[in-house]
MIVOTOR-366454 format. One record per residue (C-alpha): residue in three letters; x, y, z. Coordinates in steps of 0.5 Angstrom, whole numbers, plus 500, padded with zeros to 3 digits. Layout:
ALAXYZ;...
END
This chain:
MET162540079;VAL166535081;ASN173539083;LEU180536083;LYS181533090;GLN173529090;LEU175526082;THR182524085;LEU180520091;LEU174516086;ILE180514082;ILE184512088;ILE178509090;PHE177505083;ILE185503082;SER184500089;PHE178496088;VAL181494081;ILE187492085;GLY184489091;TYR178484086;LEU184482082;PHE189480087;TYR183475090;SER182473084;LEU189470083;ASN188469090;THR182465088;ILE185461082;GLU191459085;LYS188456090;GLU184453085;LYS190450082;ILE192447089;VAL185444090;VAL185441083;ASN193439083;ASN191435089;LEU185432087;GLU188430081;ASN193427085;ALA188423089;LEU185420083;LEU193418081;THR194415088;ALA187412088;SER188409081;ASN195405083;LEU193403089;LEU187400086;GLU192396081;GLU196394087;GLU190391090;LYS188387084;LYS195384084;GLN196382090;ALA189378090;LEU190376083;SER196373086;PHE194370092;SER189367087;MET193363083;LEU198360088;LEU191358092;SER190354084;ASN197351084;ASP197349092;LYS197342093;GLU195341099;LEU189345098;LEU187342090;ASP188334094;ALA183336099;PHE178339093;ILE178334089;GLN177329095;ASN171333096;ASP172333103;ARG170339104;GLY171340112;LYS178339110;THR179344105;PHE175349109;ASN181348115;ILE186349110;ILE183356107;GLN183358114;ASN190356116;LYS191360110;LEU188367111;ILE191366118;GLN198367115;LEU196371111;GLU193376115;MET200377119;ILE201381113;GLN195383111;PRO190384117;LYS182381115;LYS183384108;PHE181377104;ARG176372103;ILE176366099;GLN170362094;ILE172356092;HIS166354086;ASP165346082;LYS167345075;ASP160347074;LEU160354077;ASN157353084;THR159355090;TYR163349093;ILE166353100;ARG166360103;SER172362107;TRP166366111;ASP160360111;PHE161354111;GLU155351111;LYS153355104;SER154350099;GLY151349092;GLU148356089;LYS149357082;LEU153363081;GLU153362073;SER148367071;PHE150374075;ARG159372075;LYS162374069;GLY167374071;LEU167366073;VAL164364066;GLU171368063;VAL175364067;LYS172358065;SER171359058;ARG178361057;GLN181357063;LYS186363065;PRO187367071;LEU182374072;VAL181380076;SER176386075;ILE172390079;GLU166385079;LEU159385080;GLY156380085;LYS152380091;ARG156386092;LEU161390089;ASN168388090;ILE175387086;LYS175379085;ALA181375082;ILE179367080;SER183362078;PRO182356074;ILE183350078;ILE186345072;GLN187338073;ASN189333068;GLU188339062;LYS180340064;PHE178345068;ILE175342075;GLY173348078;SER176356080;ILE179359086;GLU176366088;VAL180372092;ILE176377094;THR178385097;GLU173390099;PHE175398098;GLU176399105;THR184399105;LEU184404099;ALA178407103;ASN183408110;ILE189410106;LEU186415103;ARG183417109;GLN189418112;ARG191424107;GLY184428108;TYR180425103;GLU174421103;LEU173415098;PHE165414096;VAL165407091;LEU158408088;LEU154403084;ASP147404079;ASP141402083;LYS139398077;TYR144393079;LEU141392085;ASP137386083;VAL144383083;ALA148386089;VAL143384093;ASP147385099;LEU148392099;MET140393098;ASP140396105;ASN146400104;LYS146408103;LYS144412098;VAL146418093;LYS140419088;ASN139412084;TYR147410086;VAL148405093;LEU154406097;CYS159401096;ASN163402102;GLY164405108;ILE165412110;GLU166416117;ASN165423113;LEU157424113;SER156431110;LEU161430105;LEU156424103;ASN150429104;SER154434100;LEU153429093;GLU146430093;ASN148436090;ILE151434084;ASN148430077;ILE152423078;LYS149420072;GLN152427068;LEU159424070;ALA163424064;GLU169418066;TYR174422069;GLY174429072;TYR173433078;ILE168438081;VAL170444085;ASN165449089;SER164453094;HIS161446099;ILE165441096;SER171439092;LEU172432088;GLY174428083;TYR171422080;PHE172416075;SER169411072;ILE168402074;TYR167398069;ASP166391070;ILE170387065;ASN165387058;LYS166394059;GLN159395062;ASN158401066;LEU158400074;GLY159406077;TYR163411080;ILE169412085;ILE169419088;ILE174422091;ALA172427096;THR175433100;ASN173439103;SER173446100;ASN172453101;LEU173455095;PRO168461092;MET167459085;VAL164453082;LEU170450077;GLU167443073;LYS172440068;ARG169434065;GLY172429059;GLU168426053;ARG162420055;
END
């Protein structure tokens, strides 16, 4: 028979265990809330920064498409002069935005005319895989988007119009590194992942690091976080959400092209020591 003292001791032990478990659970829930709130803020920051990057690229593209000196050189078919003008424009801009933009000009048939990073390359036919260029030529209006080309990046395209006729277009290209650097300063790592089924177009990404069926489109510093993504079924991710577990905490949202075709995901990850798995997913 259990005497009164033993029973009292057992009750005290049981109550202590329950209280301890409750405190542990409440502490875990509070930590989860903090992590989730931080991820939500990081996702919002990333989204806002992307929109800002797009606006900057589009503004620069539109300014260049109306630059008289540049247009005169282009209309005169003086590639050397056009190239030098572009370089001067970039030098001026880099005083404010260091090494942020690249520029490409296309002729009326959507072939490469000038690239700011490669003077020798011209005449490459782009119409078959550059949806943004086709859209701008058709509508004769500026356009900015995350677009698939030989790489995946932000492309802002403006038409070049002479006597109300389309004679070419000018494109300002920016990568995801500015966004990645800002997030990294706040304790996050950015992963821009492209579905590898698009590598037949994005040929410059062929040798990039891969995570399952996705290819990494930006530079990273934390390889352990990249390796942690191997434990996630990326194909099953929804449009937007987050995942928190004992190894990693991350938020994500889908990337779409101008035709609303899913290209991949932007993932923002941070280290987490939470002991419990928590997932929140939206509808596909």
